[in-house]
C-alpha positions as CSV (number, residue, x, y, z in Angstrom):
1,M,-5.0,-5.0,6.4
2,N,-6.0,-7.8,4.3
3,I,-7.5,-7.7,0.9
4,N,-10.1,-10.0,-0.6
5,S,-10.0,-9.5,-4.3
6,E,-9.5,-11.1,-7.7
7,S,-8.1,-7.9,-9.2
8,S,-5.2,-8.2,-11.5
9,M,-1.9,-6.8,-10.4
10,C,0.5,-5.7,-13.1
11,E,3.1,-3.1,-12.0
12,S,5.7,-4.2,-9.5
13,I,8.1,-2.0,-7.5
14,P,11.1,-2.8,-5.3
15,F,10.9,-1.5,-1.7
16,Q,13.9,-1.4,0.6
17,T,13.1,-2.0,4.2
18,E,14.8,-0.3,7.2
19,D,17.0,-3.4,7.6
20,G,18.2,-3.2,4.0
21,K,16.1,-6.0,2.7
22,T,14.5,-5.5,-0.7
23,V,10.9,-6.6,-1.1
24,L,9.0,-6.6,-4.4
25,F,5.5,-5.0,-4.1
26,Y,2.7,-5.2,-6.6
27,V,0.7,-2.1,-7.1
28,L,-3.1,-2.6,-6.6
29,E,-4.2,1.0,-6.8
30,Q,-2.8,4.5,-6.5
31,T,-4.4,7.8,-5.5
32,K,-3.7,11.4,-4.6
33,F,-4.9,12.6,-1.2
34,Y,-4.4,16.2,-0.1
35,G,-1.8,16.6,-2.8
36,V,0.2,13.5,-1.7
37,N,0.5,10.4,-3.9
38,Y,-0.2,7.0,-2.2
39,L,0.0,3.4,-3.4
40,L,-1.9,0.4,-2.2
41,V,0.5,-2.6,-2.6
42,T,0.9,-6.2,-1.8
43,E,3.7,-8.8,-1.8
44,D,1.4,-11.8,-2.5
45,T,-0.3,-12.0,-5.9
46,E,-1.8,-15.5,-5.3
47,S,-3.8,-15.4,-2.1
48,E,-7.4,-14.2,-1.9
49,E,-6.5,-12.7,1.5
50,A,-3.2,-11.1,1.0
51,E,-1.6,-8.5,3.3
52,V,-1.7,-5.0,1.8
53,Y,0.3,-1.9,2.7
54,I,-0.2,1.8,2.0
55,L,2.9,3.6,0.8
56,K,3.2,7.4,0.9
57,D,5.3,9.2,-1.7
58,L,8.0,11.4,-0.1
59,S,9.8,12.2,-3.4
60,G,10.5,15.8,-4.2
61,K,9.2,17.3,-7.4
62,D,12.7,17.3,-9.0
63,S,13.6,13.8,-7.7
64,D,14.7,11.2,-10.3
65,E,13.9,8.3,-8.0
66,A,10.6,7.7,-6.1
67,V,10.9,7.6,-2.3
68,Y,8.1,5.9,-0.3
69,E,7.4,5.1,3.3
70,M,4.7,2.9,4.9
71,V,1.9,4.8,6.4
72,E,1.8,4.1,10.1
73,E,-0.2,7.0,11.7
74,D,-3.6,5.5,12.6
75,K,-5.8,8.5,11.5
76,E,-4.1,8.8,8.1
77,L,-4.2,5.0,7.7
78,R,-8.0,4.8,8.4
79,A,-8.7,7.6,6.0
80,L,-6.7,6.1,3.2
81,A,-8.1,2.6,3.8
82,G,-11.6,4.0,3.3
83,L,-10.5,5.8,0.2
84,F,-8.9,2.8,-1.4
85,Q,-11.9,0.6,-0.5
86,E,-14.1,3.1,-2.4
87,L,-11.8,3.0,-5.4
88,L,-11.6,-0.8,-5.4
89,E,-15.3,-1.8,-5.3
90,D,-14.6,-5.5,-5.3
91,V,-12.3,-5.6,-2.2
92,D,-12.7,-5.7,1.5
93,L,-10.0,-4.1,3.6
94,V,-9.7,-5.3,7.1
95,E,-7.5,-3.5,9.7
96,G,-5.5,-5.8,11.9
97,S,-2.7,-5.4,14.4
98,R,0.6,-3.8,13.3
99,E,4.3,-4.4,14.0
100,D,6.3,-2.4,11.4
101,H,3.5,-3.3,8.9
102,I,-0.2,-3.9,8.8
103,E,-1.3,-7.5,9.1
104,Q,-4.3,-9.6,9.9
């Protein structure tokens, strides 16, 4: 997905990929959907058309550390993209092709 926005991004979180690489994501928005927490994040804070990802919180209630995974299931992804688009009135989310992540 791509995002067209001039929204400010303040909070950043490190995310470790499956290959052990650490990527810094900037949180654009967060929401709870059917009792599960989700984050809309991006790596790029400069581009008007940055790639965005939706992360699902898998942490247990008693966990000291947050555990997230990228949402990859198409039905869940479409529902969440629509929800995030409603929450962020000034953005357009565009679904693209996917290979381990969502991109346009």
